[in-house]
C-alpha positions in Angstrom: 92.0 125.4 89.7 91.6 121.6 89.5 94.6 119.3 88.7 93.8 117.9 85.2 94.7 114.3 85.5 92.9 112.9 82.5 94.6 109.7 81.3 97.1 109.3 84.1 98.0 106.3 85.7 97.3 106.2 89.4 98.8 103.0 90.3 101.3 103.2 93.2 100.4 106.7 94.1 99.9 107.8 97.9 96.7 109.7 98.5 96.7 109.8 102.2 95.5 113.2 103.4 95.1 114.4 99.8 92.7 117.3 99.3 91.6 119.6 96.4 90.0 119.0 93.1 90.9 116.8 90.0 89.6 116.2 86.6 89.6 112.6 85.2 89.1 110.1 84.1 92.2 108.1 85.3 93.6 104.5 84.9 93.6 102.6 88.3 95.2 99.3 87.3 98.6 98.1 86.1 97.5 97.5 82.5 95.6 100.9 82.1 92.5 98.9 81.2 90.2 100.2 84.1 89.3 103.7 83.6 87.3 105.7 86.5 85.9 109.3 86.4 83.2 111.2 88.3 81.6 109.6 91.3 83.3 106.3 90.8 86.8 107.9 90.7 85.9 110.1 93.9 84.9 106.9 95.6 88.1 105.1 94.6 90.2 108.3 95.8 88.4 108.2 99.1 88.9 104.4 99.5 92.7 105.3 99.0 92.9 107.8 101.9 92.0 110.9 99.7 88.8 111.7 101.6 89.0 115.5 100.8 89.4 115.1 96.9 86.5 116.3 94.7 86.4 115.1 91.0 85.1 118.0 88.8 84.9 116.6 85.4 
């Protein structure tokens, strides 16, 4: 089962070696104005060290 993170604020989270599946979109900035989902979120997570996380929604 994927983790449902819709609307979560991901600023300051550590993602190194994270794996699994998530549902977004999530906020990726301090002000909660930049929301990413789908392929954009997957790319952002990968850039944060979560190379084995798949975004499924």
